[in-house]
C-alpha positions in Angstrom: -20.1 3.0 0.7 -16.7 2.7 2.3 -13.6 3.0 0.2 -11.5 -0.2 0.1 -7.8 -0.2 1.0 -5.5 -3.2 0.6 -2.7 -3.2 3.1 0.2 -5.4 1.8 2.5 -5.6 4.8 4.3 -8.4 6.7 5.0 -6.7 10.1 2.2 -7.4 12.6 2.7 -4.2 14.5 2.3 -2.1 11.4 -0.7 -4.1 10.3 -2.4 -3.6 13.6 -1.6 0.1 13.8 -2.6 1.0 10.2 -5.7 -1.2 10.1 -7.0 0.2 13.4 -6.5 3.8 12.2 -8.0 3.3 8.7 -11.1 1.5 10.1 -11.6 4.4 12.6 -11.7 6.7 9.5 -14.4 4.4 7.9 -12.2 2.7 5.3 -12.7 -1.0 4.6 -9.3 -2.7 5.1 -8.0 -6.0 3.7 -4.6 -7.3 4.6 -2.1 -9.4 2.6 1.1 -10.5 4.4 3.2 -11.0 1.2 3.3 -9.8 -2.4 1.9 -12.9 -3.9 -1.2 -12.8 -1.6 -1.4 -9.0 -2.3 -1.7 -9.5 -6.0 -4.3 -12.2 -5.6 -6.3 -10.0 -3.3 -6.0 -7.0 -5.6 -7.7 -9.0 -8.4 -10.4 -10.3 -6.0 -11.2 -7.2 -3.9 -10.5 -4.4 -6.5 -9.3 -1.9 -3.8 -9.5 1.8 -4.3 -5.9 2.2 -2.9 -3.0 0.0 -2.0 -0.6 0.5 0.9 2.5 -1.5 -0.1 5.5 -2.5 1.9 8.8 -2.9 -0.1 10.5 -5.8 1.8 8.3 -8.9 2.2 8.5 -12.6 1.9 7.8 -14.4 -1.4 7.5 -11.2 -3.5 8.6 -7.7 -2.6 6.8 -4.4 -3.3 8.8 -3.5 -6.4 8.0 -6.9 -7.9 4.3 -6.4 -7.0 4.3 -3.1 -8.8 6.0 -4.6 -11.9 3.2 -7.2 -12.0 0.6 -4.5 -11.5 1.9 -2.5 -14.4 1.3 -5.5 -16.7 -2.4 -5.5 -15.9 -4.4 -2.5 -17.1 -7.0 -2.9 -14.3 -4.4 -3.1 -11.5 -2.2 -0.5 -13.0 -4.7 2.3 -12.3 -5.0 1.5 -8.6 -3.1 4.2 -6.6 -0.2 2.8 -4.6 1.4 4.4 -1.5 4.7 2.8 -0.6 5.6 2.0 3.0 9.3 1.7 3.4 11.8 1.1 6.2 14.6 3.1 4.7 13.4 5.8 2.4 16.6 5.7 0.4 16.4 8.0 -2.7 17.2 5.1 -4.9 14.2 3.1 -3.6 11.9 6.1 -3.8 13.0 6.8 -7.4 12.3 3.2 -8.4 8.9 3.3 -6.7 7.9 6.5 -8.5 9.1 5.1 -11.8 6.9 2.1 -11.2 3.9 4.4 -10.5 3.8 4.9 -6.8 1.7 8.0 -5.9 3.3 8.7 -2.5 5.3 7.0 0.3 5.7 6.7 4.0 8.8 6.0 6.0 7.9 3.6 8.8 10.2 5.1 11.4 9.0 8.7 10.7 5.3 8.6 10.2 2.4 9.0 12.5 -1.0 7.3 11.8 -2.6 10.7 10.9 -0.1 11.2 8.1 -1.3 7.9 6.6 -4.9 9.1 6.7 -3.8 12.5 5.1 -2.0 10.7 2.3 -4.9 8.3 1.7 -7.5 11.1 1.6 -5.2 13.0 -0.9 -5.3 10.0 -3.2 -8.9 8.7 -2.9 -10.9 11.0 -0.7 -13.0 9.9 2.2 
């Protein structure tokens, strides 16, 4: 059975790029376009991994992770952060909140995403 990935991202170009690549690699992909929708979908779909943007409407990635940490079931889902900036202060906060890894939007290629996903949850 395909592993489930929840992509919580509000930029259409990133959604299209990541969704296409992950589906090619036989992952089942759900998309949430803001943090509130992301939390709701986490509870509904029980993903194996979450790709989480930091800056989004309604609720940002850090707030999502703070909420996840309050829920024992959500807390154990691995999170890979997708960030525009990659500032050390952001990355430190993400790690403290439990992020397993991160990607800088301007610097990654789709294969790097796949490599990081495989490292966390396998194929």
